[in-house]
VODREN-214120 format. One record per atom (N, C-alpha, C): residue number from 1; x, y, z. Coordinates in steps of 0.001 Angstrom, whole numbers. Atoms other than C-alpha are relative to their C-alpha. Layout:
<pts>
PT num      xx      yy      zz
PT NUM       X       Y       Z
...
</pts>
This chain:
<pts>
PT num      xx      yy      zz
PT   1   -1782      -1    -211
PT   1   88838  113309   22752
PT   1     312   -1204    -561
PT   2    -535     858     265
PT   2   90895  111331   20939
PT   2    1346    -293      78
PT   3   -1423    -331      83
PT   3   94412  110013   20488
PT   3     621    -638    1469
PT   4    -928      37   -1253
PT   4   96939  109599   23344
PT   4    -963     496    1409
PT   5     762    -627   -1080
PT   5   94636  111905   25613
PT   5   -1085   -1014     469
PT   6    1097    1108    -440
PT   6   91700  109254   25602
PT   6     453   -1263     583
PT   7    -771     986    -616
PT   7   94160  106609   26413
PT   7     252     166    1365
PT   8    -383    -446   -1580
PT   8   95439  108204   29291
PT   8   -1149     -55     896
PT   9     931     365   -1035
PT   9   92146  108601   30775
PT   9    -817   -1426       0
PT  10     374    1466    -134
PT  10   90957  105147   30063
PT  10     984    -878     716
PT  11   -1013     688    -931
PT  11   94199  103802   31569
PT  11    -116     499    1668
PT  12     312    -742   -1390
PT  12   93194  105781   34715
PT  12   -1375    -511     790
PT  13    1455     519   -1054
PT  13   89610  104135   35342
PT  13     235    -813    1239
PT  14    -326     669   -1344
PT  14   91096  102016   38142
PT  14     -12     930    1184
PT  15      79   -1038   -1030
PT  15   91351  105146   40010
PT  15   -1578     175     327
PT  16    1720     -66      11
PT  16   87536  105764   39607
PT  16    -422   -1113    1098
PT  17     609     918    -798
PT  17   86804  102457   41097
PT  17     464      31    1396
PT  18    -559    -160   -1183
PT  18   89285  103293   44062
PT  18    -705    1167     547
PT  19     658   -1377    -706
PT  19   87624  106562   44759
PT  19   -1599    -829     429
PT  20    1169     543    -309
PT  20   84011  104844   44617
PT  20    -275    -783    1128
PT  21     -91    1045   -1122
PT  21   84992  102107   46954
PT  21     453     368    1127
PT  22    -339    -741   -1313
PT  22   86451  104377   49520
PT  22   -1067     869     435
PT  23    1037    -726    -409
PT  23   83368  106333   49603
PT  23   -1042    -959     745
PT  24    1105    1298    -343
PT  24   81170  102860   50189
PT  24     699    -668    1514
PT  25    -400     135   -1005
PT  25   83828  101756   52445
PT  25     -91     956    1515
PT  26    -136   -1270    -962
PT  26   83879  105005   54555
PT  26   -1370      -3     308
PT  27    1412     -87    -207
PT  27   79946  104961   54622
PT  27    -549    1235    -236
PT  28     322   -1583     287
PT  28   79766  108481   53260
PT  28   -1714     131    -586
PT  29    1402    -432     621
PT  29   76305  108095   51525
PT  29    -747    -199    1367
PT  30    1145     133   -1098
PT  30   74656  107047   54895
PT  30     494    1031    1315
PT  31    -592   -1153    -871
PT  31   76823  109641   56858
PT  31    -728    1435    -679
PT  32     677   -1239     743
PT  32   75537  112501   54418
PT  32   -1499     113     147
PT  33    1355     -27     -14
PT  33   71930  111394   54069
PT  33    -735    1005   -1031
PT  34    1160    -655    1010
PT  34   69246  113487   52802
PT  34     668    1460    -508
PT  35    -599   -1596      60
PT  35   71224  116949   53340
PT  35    1260     175     -18
PT  36   -1493     -39      50
PT  36   74277  118408   52714
PT  36     499      57    1292
PT  37    -778    -297   -1409
PT  37   76776  118443   55538
PT  37    1429     384    -393
PT  38   -1258    -576     -65
PT  38   80017  120300   56294
PT  38    1220   -1129    -239
PT  39   -1049     812     203
PT  39   83587  118482   55655
PT  39     344    -378    1555
PT  40    -220     204   -1486
PT  40   84152  118843   59390
PT  40    -730   -1095     569
PT  41    1112    1118    -698
PT  41   81015  116984   60434
PT  41      56   -1448    -438
PT  42     -22    1290     744
PT  42   81501  114169   57824
PT  42    1376    -408     345
PT  43    -892     746    -198
PT  43   84904  113687   58753
PT  43     160    -671    1779
PT  44     255     246   -1551
PT  44   83853  113401   62512
PT  44    -838   -1488     -90
PT  45     812    1292      16
PT  45   81279  110867   61459
PT  45     359   -1243    -858
PT  46    -547    1254     461
PT  46   83282  108536   59443
PT  46    1256     -80     468
PT  47   -1331     341    -749
PT  47   86601  108850   61405
PT  47     958     146   -1305
PT  48    -820    -214    1316
PT  48   88587  110457   58178
PT  48     709    1200     302
PT  49    -457   -1058      46
PT  49   91056  113215   58003
PT  49    -707    1005    -631
PT  50    1009   -1142     654
PT  50   89197  116498   57255
PT  50     540     145   -1394
PT  51    -551    -494    1276
PT  51   91578  117554   54524
PT  51      15   -1014   -1017
PT  52    -249     975     790
PT  52   92014  114155   52890
PT  52   -1714    -227    -592
PT  53    1412     157     325
PT  53   88203  113712   52975
PT  53    -614    1096   -1201
PT  54     283    -875     737
PT  54   87584  116778   51222
PT  54     512    -182   -1292
PT  55    -621     100    1367
PT  55   89942  115825   48229
PT  55    -949   -1073    -414
PT  56     654    1321     326
PT  56   87876  112497   48177
PT  56   -1332     632    -498
PT  57    1151    -511     185
PT  57   84687  114391   48303
PT  57     -20     949   -1575
PT  58      -9    -716    1155
PT  58   85611  116789   45398
PT  58     234   -1099   -1307
PT  59    -217     733     766
PT  59   86735  113580   43481
PT  59   -1357    -683    -417
PT  60    1381     677     188
PT  60   83177  112280   43933
PT  60    -940     981    -755
PT  61     828   -1350     670
PT  61   81656  115566   42875
PT  61     296    -198   -1764
PT  62    -202      82    1584
PT  62   83522  115125   39200
PT  62    -538   -1032    -357
PT  63     512    1245     468
PT  63   82155  111611   39264
PT  63   -1536     100    -327
PT  64    1303     -56     175
PT  64   78648  112839   39605
PT  64    -810    -647    1212
PT  65     909     691   -1212
PT  65   77763  111172   42828
PT  65      96     808    1513
PT  66     117   -1266    -903
PT  66   78428  114049   45148
PT  66    -354    1186    -708
PT  67     204   -1118     574
PT  67   77424  117744   44539
PT  67     588    1174    1019
PT  68    -754    -958    -962
PT  68   79352  120766   46382
PT  68   -1048     953      31
PT  69    1056   -1129      67
PT  69   76602  122888   47833
PT  69     562    1373     172
PT  70    -913   -1102     -96
PT  70   79022  125372   49058
PT  70    1460    -504     145
PT  71   -1138     274      82
PT  71   82554  125714   49752
PT  71     436   -1023     989
PT  72    -390    1143    -765
PT  72   82479  123449   52916
PT  72   -1143    -796     509
PT  73    1176     711    -310
PT  73   79265  121448   52393
PT  73    -122    -950   -1429
PT  74     424     912    1215
PT  74   78520  118331   50227
PT  74   -1033    -776     371
PT  75    1148     968     -80
PT  75   75724  116313   49392
PT  75      -9   -1184   -1032
PT  76     109     903    1184
PT  76   74871  113158   47400
PT  76   -1099     242    -999
PT  77    1119    -149    1180
PT  77   73287  113024   44144
PT  77    -844   -1143     216
PT  78     652    1265     -16
PT  78   70648  110616   43315
PT  78     789   -1219    -473
PT  79   -1088    1439     595
PT  79   73336  108358   41607
PT  79     793    -360    1145
PT  80    -883     501   -1081
PT  80   75403  108652   44645
PT  80    -686    -359    1152
PT  81     918     874    -711
PT  81   72479  107638   46929
PT  81     274   -1478      30
PT  82     -79    1479     261
PT  82   72933  104104   45494
PT  82    1146    -712     559
PT  83    -891     539    -925
PT  83   76041  103642   47679
PT  83    -338    -212    1543
PT  84     417     244   -1587
PT  84   73829  103747   50897
PT  84    -717   -1296     -40
PT  85     516    1274      74
PT  85   73107  100205   51805
PT  85   -1672    -159     121
PT  86    1337      -4    -452
PT  86   69397  101167   52838
PT  86    -671     417   -1362
PT  87     335    -415    1167
PT  87   68871  102745   49168
PT  87    -912   -1252    -605
PT  88     627     851    1009
PT  88   66618  101129   46620
PT  88     -75     749   -1557
PT  89   -1203     985    -246
PT  89   68467  100390   44458
PT  89    1135     476     957
PT  90    -960    -599    -687
PT  90   71274  100216   46454
PT  90    1178    -924    -757
PT  91   -1022     701     886
PT  91   74722   98856   44523
PT  91    1558     234    1137
PT  92   -1119    -343    -523
PT  92   76964   99440   47779
PT  92     545   -1562      41
PT  93    -705    1282    -400
PT  93   77604   95498   48286
PT  93     641    -301   -1223
PT  94    -729     525    1059
PT  94   78582   95201   44576
PT  94    1369    1162    -219
PT  95   -1401    -909    -107
PT  95   81137   98244   44963
PT  95     660    -501    1161
PT  96   -1097     371   -1060
PT  96   82651   96598   47996
PT  96     675   -1336    -530
PT  97    -556    1449     559
PT  97   82806   93112   46225
PT  97     965     584   -1195
PT  98   -1043    -269     623
PT  98   84413   94970   43228
PT  98    1225     604     559
PT  99   -1464    -443    -424
PT  99   86920   96906   45086
PT  99     818    -842     728
PT 100    -932     968    -935
PT 100   88048   94164   47544
PT 100     392   -1202    -562
PT 101    -352    1690     709
PT 101   87811   91023   45416
PT 101     449     133   -1748
PT 102    -272    -280    1261
PT 102   87532   91918   41811
PT 102    1111     751    -835
PT 103   -1402   -1106     469
PT 103   90084   94800   41221
PT 103     937    -847     357
PT 104   -1553     838     -93
PT 104   92707   92437   42749
PT 104     121   -1050    -809
PT 105    -315     976    1081
PT 105   92017   89747   40391
PT 105     376     489   -1282
PT 106    -566    -157    1500
PT 106   92132   91769   37295
PT 106    1528     278    -298
PT 107   -1603    -399      76
PT 107   95914   92746   38066
PT 107     489   -1253    -861
PT 108    -809    1133     486
PT 108   96750   89217   36736
PT 108    -877    -377   -1680
PT 109     498     114    1262
PT 109   94800   89590   33547
PT 109     713    -678   -1066
PT 110   -1203     342    1033
PT 110   97704   89354   31346
PT 110     280   -1531    -274
PT 111    -471    1528    -153
PT 111   98595   85682   32552
PT 111   -1249    -803    -599
PT 112    1292     824     871
PT 112   94989   84798   31639
PT 112     -57    -110   -1451
PT 113    -185    -151    1376
PT 113   95439   85975   28365
PT 113     817   -1026    -646
PT 114   -1364     758     385
PT 114   98779   84177   27746
PT 114    -640   -1419     -56
PT 115     138    1712     -33
PT 115   97555   80792   29089
PT 115   -1621    -237    -548
PT 116    1745     348      71
PT 116   93580   81078   28494
PT 116    -601    -692    1323
PT 117     532     519   -1141
PT 117   93312   79949   32121
PT 117    -442     892    1012
PT 118     543   -1024   -1167
PT 118   91417   81551   35059
PT 118    1056    -103    1174
PT 119   -1049     -62   -1201
PT 119   93152   82780   38259
PT 119      42   -1444     862
PT 120     -96    1126    -491
PT 120   92184   79607   39822
PT 120     995   -1362    -234
PT 121    -741     934    1094
PT 121   93563   77297   37249
PT 121    1668     476     141
PT 122   -1515    -481     275
PT 122   96901   79401   37309
PT 122     482    -287    1492
PT 123    -474     228   -1209
PT 123   96997   79004   41141
PT 123      19   -1631     410
PT 124     129    1269    -377
PT 124   96450   75264   41058
PT 124   -1305    -372     651
PT 125    1094     317    -848
PT 125   92938   75346   42545
PT 125   -1064    -767   -1104
PT 126     687     521     916
PT 126   91110   73649   39475
PT 126   -1069    1401    -621
PT 127     955   -1041     616
PT 127   88279   75342   37362
PT 127   -1383     143     740
PT 128    1423    -202    -791
PT 128   85546   75242   40105
PT 128      87    1088    1174
PT 129    -186    -702    -888
PT 129   86101   78664   41614
PT 129   -1114    -193    1256
PT 130    1013     106   -1170
PT 130   82818   77965   44071
PT 130     533   -1173    1151
PT 131    -325    1218    -956
PT 131   84267   74630   45382
PT 131    1100     663     649
PT 132   -1334    -484    -320
PT 132   87641   76431   45779
PT 132    -146     794    1107
PT 133     333   -1106   -1337
PT 133   85861   79369   48302
PT 133    -739    -764     746
PT 134    1229     376    -821
PT 134   83369   77163   49918
PT 134     803      -7    1346
PT 135    -602    -256   -1217
PT 135   85948   77637   53155
PT 135     151    1243      19
PT 136    -492   -1590    -147
PT 136   86207   81416   52634
PT 136   -1537     845      13
PT 137    1481    -253    -369
PT 137   83061   82621   54460
PT 137    -173    1413    -493
PT 138      32   -1231     168
PT 138   83943   86468   53798
PT 138    -121    -140   -1431
PT 139     134    -173    1638
PT 139   84388   85981   49977
PT 139   -1739    -686    -344
PT 140    1344     527     398
PT 140   80921   84057   50080
PT 140   -1166    1039     628
PT 141     873    -765    -683
PT 141   79178   86398   52085
PT 141    -132    1294    -905
PT 142    -124   -1260    1010
PT 142   80419   89443   49752
PT 142    -582    -272   -1356
PT 143     291     326     877
PT 143   79805   87585   46815
PT 143   -1909      24     -50
PT 144    1390     311    -218
PT 144   76105   86661   47872
PT 144    -761    1234    -228
PT 145     515   -1147     -30
PT 145   75459   90138   48771
PT 145     130    1164   -1174
PT 146       7    -807     977
PT 146   76886   91630   45520
PT 146    -804    -435   -1031
PT 147    1128     827     945
PT 147   74590   89115   43367
PT 147   -1358     333     177
PT 148    1073    -524      -1
PT 148   71790   90319   45140
PT 148    -228    1350    -393
PT 149     261   -1464     175
PT 149   72001   93909   44643
PT 149    -156     311   -1530
PT 150      76    -106    1433
PT 150   72585   93143   40584
PT 150   -1308    -578    -113
PT 151    1406     572     435
PT 151   69584   90912   40592
PT 151   -1178    1130     216
PT 152    1221    -908    -663
PT 152   67302   93008   42483
PT 152    -104    1132    -995
PT 153      99    -851    1229
PT 153   67954   95741   39953
PT 153    -848    -358    -953
PT 154     650     263     932
PT 154   66488   93929   37408
PT 154    -925   -1276     133
PT 155    1064     966    -259
PT 155   63951   91653   38801
PT 155   -1602     895    -652
PT 156    1136    -602     627
PT 156   61140   94054   37847
PT 156    -119     -32   -1451
PT 157     132     241    1397
PT 157   62020   93818   34238
PT 157      37   -1227    -726
PT 158     344    1542     490
PT 158   62066   90302   34289
PT 158   -1285    -711     -97
PT 159    1360     419     -66
PT 159   58788   89804   35499
PT 159   -1055     460    -937
PT 160     792    -704    1307
PT 160   57289   92320   32810
PT 160     502    -757   -1097
PT 161    -453     440    1449
PT 161   59321   90766   30138
PT 161    -447   -1365      11
PT 162     107    1191     342
PT 162   58067   87235   30636
PT 162   -1617    -505     922
PT 163    1285     111    -562
PT 163   54510   86361   31322
PT 163    -158   -1519     646
PT 164    -334    1242   -1017
PT 164   54445   83331   34190
PT 164   -1378    -436     237
PT 165    1271     233    -192
PT 165   50506   83109   33755
PT 165    -211   -1684    -257
PT 166     -66    1188      34
PT 166   50640   79455   32524
PT 166     909    -869     883
PT 167    -813     695   -1024
PT 167   53304   78374   34992
PT 167    -837    -396    1311
PT 168     765     472   -1403
PT 168   52532   76665   38206
PT 168    1183    -321    1033
PT 169   -1025     -71   -1104
PT 169   55915   76042   40045
PT 169    1352      62    -992
PT 170   -1457    -954    1009
PT 170   59110   78269   39099
PT 170    1420    -786     795
PT 171    -919     123    -945
PT 171   62369   76922   40292
PT 171    1143     920    -422
PT 172   -1361    -867     470
PT 172   65462   79370   40390
PT 172    1263    -892     364
PT 173   -1024     865    -341
PT 173   68490   77312   39852
PT 173    1191     645      49
PT 174   -1268    -870    -607
PT 174   71618   78548   41630
PT 174    -505    1237     378
PT 175     682   -1221     -90
PT 175   69465   81326   42753
PT 175     604     437    1520
PT 176    -476    -333   -1410
PT 176   71849   81795   46058
PT 176   -1393     480    1067
PT 177    1135    -223   -1371
PT 177   69425   83660   48904
PT 177   -1420     231    -696
PT 178    1649     121     405
PT 178   66235   83631   46558
PT 178    -378    1691    -755
PT 179     700   -1283     522
PT 179   66098   87255   45231
PT 179    -691     127   -1037
PT 180     734      50     799
PT 180   64934   86328   41936
PT 180   -1253    -763      46
PT 181     980     770    -326
PT 181   62675   83813   42785
PT 181   -1362     869    1059
PT 182    1299    -806    -802
PT 182   61054   86032   45273
PT 182    -506     826    -684
PT 183     543   -1068    1066
PT 183   60564   88739   42915
PT 183    -993    -636    -611
PT 184     658     823    1019
PT 184   58941   86266   40695
PT 184   -1263    -244     743
PT 185    1286     378    -705
PT 185   56366   84921   43416
PT 185    -618    1159     377
PT 186     824   -1522    -751
PT 186   55557   88351   45011
PT 186    -654     665   -1315
PT 187    1141    -247    1022
PT 187   54196   89540   41371
PT 187    -781   -1163    -690
PT 188     850    1069     515
PT 188   52468   86020   40770
PT 188    -551    -436     965
PT 189     558     709   -1242
PT 189   50587   85050   43579
PT 189    -401   -1355    -277
PT 190     775    1330     330
PT 190   49248   81871   41924
PT 190    1311   -1170    -262
PT 191   -1210    1019    -120
PT 191   52965   80422   41941
PT 191     646    -686    1253
PT 192    -984     412   -1162
PT 192   55134   77906   44068
PT 192    1214     202    -532
PT 193   -1242     -73     650
PT 193   58564   78297   43943
PT 193     945    -796     969
PT 194   -1089     582    -604
PT 194   61735   76678   44743
PT 194    1370     496    -445
PT 195   -1443    -569      65
PT 195   65288   77844   45222
PT 195     885   -1130     419
PT 196    -883    1074     309
PT 196   67894   75248   44154
PT 196    1281     811     360
PT 197   -1257    -566     -35
PT 197   71541   76028   45344
PT 197     719    -920    1047
PT 198    -961     890    -773
PT 198   74464   74599   47352
PT 198    -920     747    1693
PT 199     752     292   -1482
PT 199   73323   74086   51354
PT 199     487    1358     507
PT 200    -736   -1413    -775
PT 200   75484   77540   52442
PT 200    -923     925    -554
PT 201     834   -1376      10
PT 201   72767   79726   50913
PT 201   -1642    -127     675
PT 202    1557     484    -602
PT 202   69664   77955   52846
PT 202    -292    1126    1081
PT 203     512    -638    -918
PT 203   69737   80055   55699
PT 203    -484    1449    -284
PT 204      35   -1418     596
PT 204   69821   83349   54064
PT 204   -1308     -79   -1017
PT 205    1376     431     990
PT 205   67137   81930   51279
PT 205   -1361      79    1046
PT 206    1184    -117    -921
PT 206   64678   81138   54272
PT 206    -413    1122     262
PT 207     -48   -1213    -466
PT 207   65245   84328   55986
PT 207    -682    1294    -970
PT 208    1024   -1219    1147
PT 208   64225   86270   52725
PT 208   -1197    -642    -213
PT 209    1464     203     324
PT 209   61235   84225   51951
PT 209   -1092     653    1476
PT 210     797    -276   -1358
PT 210   60193   84957   55600
PT 210    -433    1468     -85
PT 211     -84   -1222     158
PT 211   60897   88528   55084
PT 211   -1337     282   -1370
PT 212    1019    -409    1131
PT 212   58772   88711   51667
PT 212   -1632    -852     302
PT 213    1450     574    -214
PT 213   55758   86719   53462
PT 213    -402    -898   -1078
PT 214      58    1119    1115
PT 214   56064   83740   50733
PT 214     569   -1380     412
PT 215    -846    1407    -388
PT 215   57610   80972   52883
PT 215    -861    -779     -97
PT 216    1127    1051     499
PT 216   54209   79208   52515
PT 216     -70    -649   -1453
PT 217    -123     809    1296
PT 217   55026   78783   48777
PT 217    1282     129    -635
PT 218   -1254     390     532
PT 218   58417   78841   48350
PT 218    1126    -951     668
PT 219    -757     464   -1084
PT 219   60913   76498   49613
PT 219    1609    -444    -685
PT 220   -1213     416     418
PT 220   64649   75548   49477
PT 220     499   -1121     -75
PT 221    -823    1352     107
PT 221   66711   72594   48077
PT 221    1294      73    -213
PT 222   -1800    -128      59
PT 222   70236   72160   48685
PT 222     272   -1211   -1190
PT 223    -370     886     877
PT 223   71942   70487   45764
PT 223    1015     706    -996
PT 224    -907    -444     633
PT 224   74429   70672   43149
PT 224    -723    -283   -1566
PT 225     632    -142    1021
PT 225   73245   71553   39588
PT 225     838   -1016   -1078
PT 226    -726     782     686
PT 226   76047   69360   38232
PT 226    -236   -1755       3
PT 227     500    1302    -338
PT 227   74662   66103   39762
PT 227   -1263    -297    -270
PT 228    1438     363     405
PT 228   70969   66269   39530
PT 228    -698    1361     209
PT 229    1230   -1092       8
PT 229   68253   68957   39126
PT 229   -1327    -455     873
PT 230    1325     500    -139
PT 230   65233   68296   41141
PT 230   -1312      65    -607
PT 231    1409    -276     950
PT 231   61675   67742   39518
PT 231    -843     596     739
PT 232    1084    -465    -542
PT 232   58636   69067   40281
PT 232    -541    1596    -752
PT 233     388   -1687     723
PT 233   59002   72716   38500
PT 233    -262    -192   -1412
PT 234     359    -180    1536
PT 234   57433   73270   34910
PT 234     874    1111    -653
PT 235    -719   -1025     483
PT 235   59658   76226   34676
PT 235    1263     147     874
PT 236   -1280    -343    -819
PT 236   63472   76773   35327
PT 236     662    1373    -101
PT 237    -927   -1497     278
PT 237   65175   80119   35837
PT 237    1206    -124      15
PT 238   -1644    -184    -378
PT 238   68979   80454   35406
PT 238     323    1419    -363
PT 239    -646   -1443     275
PT 239   70497   83966   35865
PT 239    1359    -210     443
PT 240   -1775     103     -94
PT 240   74223   84305   35430
PT 240     621   -1364     820
PT 241    -522    1161    -361
PT 241   74821   80729   35800
PT 241     991    -746   -1196
PT 242    -684     616    1223
PT 242   76098   79263   32243
PT 242    1080     866    -281
PT 243    -977    -685     254
PT 243   78183   82194   31773
PT 243    1617     -25     873
PT 244    -752     551    -900
PT 244   80312   80854   34608
PT 244    1029   -1224    -468
PT 245    -418    1409     396
PT 245   81245   77723   32863
PT 245     478    -339   -1320
PT 246    -355     176    1842
PT 246   83066   76506   29615
PT 246   -1364   -1199    -438
PT 247    1053     711     542
PT 247   80571   74554   27411
PT 247    -217   -1418     345
PT 248     338     950    -529
PT 248   81104   71253   28538
PT 248    -530    -287    1378
PT 249     676     -42   -1578
PT 249   80080   72118   32161
PT 249   -1386     540    -576
PT 250    1512    -150     125
PT 250   76997   73708   30666
PT 250    -883    -810    -681
PT 251     645    1243     463
PT 251   76083   70867   28612
PT 251    -537    -992    1191
PT 252     399     901    -900
PT 252   76026   68903   31814
PT 252   -1516     521     782
PT 253    1026   -1082    -761
PT 253   73795   71935   33569
PT 253   -1569    -324    -873
PT 254    1247     -58    1163
PT 254   71389   71870   30498
PT 254    -565   -1292     158
PT 255     533    1044     285
PT 255   70686   68231   30190
PT 255    -363    -593    1481
PT 256     662     461   -1050
PT 256   70074   67791   34088
PT 256   -1370    1042     -32
PT 257    1152    -862     131
PT 257   67625   70891   33571
PT 257   -1064    -936    -697
PT 258     965     496     987
PT 258   66051   68989   30730
PT 258    -681   -1594     727
PT 259     335    1271    -779
PT 259   65746   65521   32817
PT 259    -829     454     849
PT 260     647    -456   -1318
PT 260   64134   67539   35790
PT 260   -1491     658    -717
PT 261    1199    -739     258
PT 261   61406   69179   33663
PT 261    -806   -1092    -692
PT 262     802     556     674
PT 262   58197   67906   32411
PT 262    -226      51   -1424
PT 263     202    -312    1730
PT 263   57330   67609   28448
PT 263    -611    1323     -73
PT 264     532   -1190     318
PT 264   56954   70749   27171
PT 264     529    1075    1365
PT 265    -319   -1191    -985
PT 265   58565   72533   30150
PT 265     717    1308    -316
PT 266    -652   -1200     830
PT 266   60409   75929   29871
PT 266    1324     220     964
PT 267   -1445     -14    -486
PT 267   63815   76693   30495
PT 267     346    1598    -618
PT 268      27   -1370     309
PT 268   64551   80698   30907
PT 268    1610      96     498
PT 269   -1482    -263     -89
PT 269   68354   81552   30650
PT 269     271    1452     -15
PT 270    -260   -1618    -361
PT 270   69117   85164   31944
PT 270    1470      93     316
PT 271   -1326    -154     123
PT 271   72424   86417   30471
PT 271      22     977    -863
PT 272    -862   -1157    1086
PT 272   74597   89125   28969
PT 272    -115    -706   -1220
PT 273    -250     377    1190
PT 273   74343   88438   25259
PT 273    1356     917    -741
PT 274   -1099    -716     749
PT 274   77734   89330   23348
PT 274    -407     719   -1393
PT 275     527    -689    1245
PT 275   77174   91885   20640
PT 275     827    -675   -1271
PT 276    -418     -82    1069
PT 276   78095   91022   17005
PT 276    -306    1043   -1152
PT 277   -1218    -209    -672
PT 277   79974   92859   16094
PT 277     141    1158    1149
PT 278     205    -751   -1105
PT 278   80846   94684   19318
PT 278     343    1434    -541
PT 279    -261   -1032      43
PT 279   80841   98370   19388
PT 279     429     932    1016
PT 280    -546    -956   -1240
PT 280   81899  101273   21537
PT 280   -1299     510    1012
PT 281    1015       6   -1094
PT 281   78157  101228   23291
PT 281     274     -44    1334
PT 282    -271     512   -1259
PT 282   78205  101090   26933
PT 282    -579   -1152      31
PT 283     553    1571    -229
PT 283   76225   98087   26837
PT 283     927   -1235    -426
PT 284    -927    1053     322
PT 284   78751   96418   24602
PT 284    1232     -10     921
PT 285   -1322    -126    -948
PT 285   81517   97445   26790
PT 285    -193    -731    1283
PT 286     312     573   -1548
PT 286   80005   96352   30094
PT 286    -279   -1535    -247
PT 287    -151    1179     304
PT 287   79294   92862   28210
PT 287    1474    -671    -175
PT 288   -1281     379     -60
PT 288   82836   92631   27100
PT 288     972    -121    1141
PT 289    -768      79   -1089
PT 289   84292   93664   30156
PT 289    -413   -1448     975
PT 290     455    1131    -777
PT 290   82173   90973   31984
PT 290     395   -1301    -523
PT 291    -707    1029     684
PT 291   83436   88401   29458
PT 291    1306    -173     234
PT 292   -1770    -235    -356
PT 292   87137   89392   30574
PT 292      58    -665    1473
PT 293      29     457   -1417
PT 293   86007   88957   34188
PT 293    -201   -1591       7
PT 294     498    1092     101
PT 294   84472   85693   33254
PT 294    1411   -1005    -283
PT 295    -818     619     629
PT 295   87824   84507   31783
PT 295    1052     116    1142
PT 296    -575    -262   -1071
PT 296   89617   85791   34825
PT 296    -209    -774    1092
PT 297     572     643   -1284
PT 297   87428   84514   37441
PT 297    -446   -1549     189
PT 298     489    1454      -7
PT 298   85481   81157   36974
PT 298     442    -901   -1093
PT 299    -416     708     853
PT 299   86950   80341   33684
PT 299   -1003     -89   -1160
PT 300    1296     275    1208
PT 300   83528   80769   31710
PT 300     164    1182   -1126
PT 301     311    -956    1098
PT 301   82282   83279   28962
PT 301   -1022     626     140
PT 302    1035    -343     564
PT 302   79753   85575   27820
PT 302     -96    -675   -1385
PT 303      94     567    1129
PT 303   77984   84304   24727
PT 303    -868     641    -615
PT 304    1043    -450    1282
PT 304   76281   85188   21431
PT 304   -1126    -731     269
PT 305     978     353      -4
PT 305   72808   84674   21235
PT 305    -209   -1670    -985
PT 306    -140    1407     745
PT 306   73680   81705   18569
PT 306     790    -906     809
PT 307    -841     709    -577
PT 307   75961   80170   21002
PT 307    -648    -640    1235
PT 308     785     523    -654
PT 308   73449   79740   23606
PT 308   -1324    -631    -399
PT 309     574    1077     794
PT 309   71092   78403   21026
PT 309     476   -1080     -51
PT 310   -1104    1299     450
PT 310   73560   75792   20148
PT 310    -295    -742    1311
PT 311    -218     589   -1299
PT 311   73993   74917   23765
PT 311   -1311    -655     245
PT 312    1216     731    -235
PT 312   70390   74443   24451
PT 312    -648   -1246    -973
PT 313     294    1233    1028
PT 313   69600   72337   21281
PT 313     701   -1063     -41
PT 314   -1173     951    -420
PT 314   72509   70220   21985
PT 314    -774    -574    1163
PT 315     251    1150   -1350
PT 315   70931   69241   25523
PT 315   -1448    -349    -138
PT 316    1220     621     188
PT 316   67361   68763   23999
PT 316    -951     934     114
PT 317     870    -722      16
PT 317   65819   71779   23947
PT 317    -508     640   -1447
PT 318     315    -659    1350
PT 318   63883   74003   21266
PT 318     162    1377     341
PT 319      12   -1398      -6
PT 319   64615   77614   20937
PT 319   -1141     722    -114
PT 320    1259    -863    -150
PT 320   61674   80052   21637
PT 320     227    1437    -497
PT 321    -317   -1324     210
PT 321   63228   83311   21657
PT 321     792     584     974
PT 322    -660    -693    -758
PT 322   64887   86010   22989
PT 322    -390    1549     233
PT 323     759   -1527    -425
PT 323   63903   89473   24968
PT 323     894     756     825
PT 324    -836    -694    -714
PT 324   65927   92126   26340
PT 324    -589     251    1335
PT 325     425    -460   -1346
PT 325   65920   93109   29920
PT 325    1254     818     531
PT 326   -1593    -704    -161
PT 326   68605   95916   30159
PT 326    1054    -351    -444
PT 327    -892     598     522
PT 327   71527   94886   29885
PT 327     383   -1496     101
PT 328      84    1545     270
PT 328   70697   91220   30097
PT 328   -1160    -242    -947
PT 329     777     598     620
PT 329   68494   89032   28164
PT 329    -610   -1397     380
PT 330     635    1127      37
PT 330   65800   86234   28277
PT 330     254    -902    -857
PT 331    -263     783    1075
PT 331   66854   83253   26326
PT 331    -879    -992     361
PT 332    1179    1030    -432
PT 332   63763   81044   26386
PT 332      91   -1601    -944
PT 333     -39    1425     747
PT 333   63643   77218   25485
PT 333   -1074    -501     709
PT 334    1170    1068    -331
PT 334   61082   74486   25421
PT 334     552   -1461     266
PT 335    -627    1332     124
PT 335   62027   71034   26268
PT 335    -762    -853    -979
PT 336     532     796     518
PT 336   61429   68608   23569
PT 336    -158   -1471     400
PT 337     312    1536    -492
PT 337   60219   65098   23866
PT 337    -245    -458    1642
PT 338     250      46   -1073
PT 338   59586   63433   27090
PT 338    1534    -529     917
</pts>
């Protein structure tokens, strides 16, 4: 489809977000479970109007998240089961974060494009969204849960893409509650780990390490990567950190990483890589949308491989190479000098 009709479809995409968010908020995937259920039973289980719920289920069916078993019964598809918080993978927390927080922020995109400023800067909060939301526990909880669901989905690919055989101590910088470092240590029993993030993430990280049975090999250290990065690791991982910040702030983070690493230490930056040139491929679109989300949200940006290489070299690293892991890439650097 082309021309005005395709634009008409594209501009209605916000409705799709709202439909998926409604399903997650109503706990529909959990209510339906593994077998088809009648609309009447589902309406009772999720406390919804039966007629309105049927209409929502039809909408979900057109998106491939539900299937209509017969006139009165609906089931979840394999894709739709990802809205169940107990599924593996589950993207329910990301859906709730998108629907409750990101969707509202994007309404002001035009102001950010006109001014070049993030939502926080336009409100007068400054350019550090994380400091501005430190007293917003619901935002922090929802944000951390969303990041966990996204990271969990790519940990197996990260572990498969990088050989940690020569590493001994790996630090996950800005790793929240430790989803990434936990996965790396589970697949590499010879490793010790450090989760480095703000103090508000500590309780969640320690609980996560206990659940994985790696508490004896992984510790949490509270701190700010803008001030100083703890030494002691020979490898530092950073997933979805640099894209939050403008170049000058990235340079501070990278130089602090360099100072913390031993000679020839390894830095692995895990980010989306902006395409050159952009196409209509889904992965390119996802990266471009994330780039605009960074403009509107924390004020950062997605970058090309050349731009990440430049940042690393300026901070005293040698570029080693890039490997793709789904919609993300591992950009590897080696510390130069002592």
